[in-house]
C-alpha positions in Angstrom: 67.6 64.1 -2.1 65.7 63.1 -5.2 62.9 65.2 -6.2 60.1 64.4 -8.5 59.5 66.3 -11.7 56.4 68.9 -11.8 53.5 68.2 -14.2 51.6 71.1 -15.0 48.1 71.4 -14.0 47.1 71.9 -17.5 48.4 68.6 -18.9 46.8 66.9 -15.6 43.2 68.3 -16.8 43.9 67.4 -20.3 44.7 63.7 -19.3 41.9 63.8 -17.2 39.3 64.9 -20.1 40.4 62.2 -22.2 39.8 59.3 -19.9 36.3 60.7 -19.5 35.3 60.1 -22.8 31.6 59.4 -23.3 30.2 56.2 -24.5 28.7 57.6 -27.6 32.2 58.7 -28.6 33.6 55.5 -28.3 34.9 53.8 -31.3 32.1 51.4 -33.4 32.5 47.6 -32.9 34.7 45.9 -34.9 33.3 44.7 -38.2 31.4 41.7 -38.1 33.5 39.7 -40.5 36.5 40.1 -37.8 34.4 38.9 -35.1 35.5 35.1 -34.0 32.4 32.8 -34.3 31.7 29.8 -32.8 30.5 27.1 -35.1 26.7 26.4 -34.6 27.4 22.7 -33.7 29.4 23.7 -30.3 26.6 25.9 -29.5 24.0 24.3 -27.1 20.9 25.5 -28.1 19.1 27.7 -25.5 15.9 25.5 -26.0 15.1 23.3 -28.7 12.2 24.3 -31.3 8.9 22.3 -31.1 9.3 19.1 -33.1 13.4 18.8 -32.9 15.3 15.9 -31.4 18.5 17.2 -30.3 21.4 14.8 -29.4 24.4 16.2 -27.2 28.2 15.0 -27.0 28.0 14.7 -23.4 25.3 13.6 -20.5 23.2 15.6 -19.1 22.3 17.4 -22.4 25.8 19.4 -22.3 28.6 19.6 -24.8 28.4 19.9 -28.8 24.8 19.6 -30.2 22.7 19.0 -33.2 18.9 18.7 -33.7 16.9 16.9 -36.3 13.8 17.8 -37.4 11.4 15.1 -39.1 10.5 13.8 -41.9 12.7 11.9 -43.8 16.0 10.6 -42.9 19.5 12.5 -41.9 23.3 11.3 -41.2 24.1 12.9 -38.0 27.4 15.3 -38.3 30.9 13.7 -38.0 31.0 15.2 -34.6 28.3 13.3 -33.2 28.7 10.2 -35.5 29.1 7.2 -32.5 29.6 10.0 -30.0 26.1 11.1 -28.7 25.7 10.8 -25.1 22.1 12.6 -24.3 19.2 13.4 -26.0 15.9 15.4 -25.8 12.7 14.8 -28.1 10.5 17.9 -28.7 8.8 16.0 -31.4 5.2 15.0 -31.5 6.0 11.7 -32.9 8.4 9.1 -32.6 11.8 9.1 -34.2 14.6 6.3 -35.0 18.4 6.1 -34.1 19.6 4.4 -37.0 23.1 2.3 -36.8 24.7 1.3 -40.1 26.3 -2.1 -39.0 28.1 -4.5 -41.8 25.6 -6.1 -44.0 22.6 -5.0 -41.7 21.2 -1.8 -39.9 19.6 -1.2 -36.4 17.1 1.3 -35.2 16.3 2.5 -32.0 13.4 3.8 -31.1 12.9 7.5 -29.5 9.5 8.2 -28.2 7.8 11.5 -28.7 8.9 14.0 -25.7 11.6 11.8 -24.4 15.1 12.2 -23.0 17.8 10.4 -21.7 20.5 12.1 -20.0 22.8 9.1 -20.2 22.5 7.3 -23.2 24.4 4.3 -23.9 22.8 3.6 -27.5 24.3 7.0 -28.6 27.9 5.2 -29.1 26.4 3.6 -31.8 24.4 6.5 -33.6 25.0 7.2 -37.0 21.5 8.9 -38.4 18.0 9.7 -37.5 14.9 9.0 -39.2 11.0 9.3 -39.0 10.6 5.4 -39.8 12.7 2.3 -39.4 14.3 2.3 -42.4 13.6 -1.4 -42.7 16.4 -1.6 -39.9 16.2 -4.7 -37.2 15.5 -3.9 -33.5 18.8 -3.0 -32.1 
């Protein structure tokens, strides 16, 4: 008949003590440089700031996002170029989505505090401006 080995009570008590380490004695968190960071472009903002117009790569304001704050013109980042599927404006002024086409450009009005959860024109998005940039209506 097989008999198990005997573990001294003192060894069992020591093992129990090791598993009951208080949180204050736990090792410090890893240094910030070793923590994996998600690029800001892939994080959907919890709430866009007042004055921002934000664009997402997926319908319903999901996916990767980027926000524009007027004034001026800004090219959209590569991940969003011709791939915006939705937007939300928290700006108090109208802005214009810009499409740079061969030999010309087109603009699309985004009204103050407007949104689109399924935005077909976003497949043309190249930049955003607070003026029409002299572009034709698209």
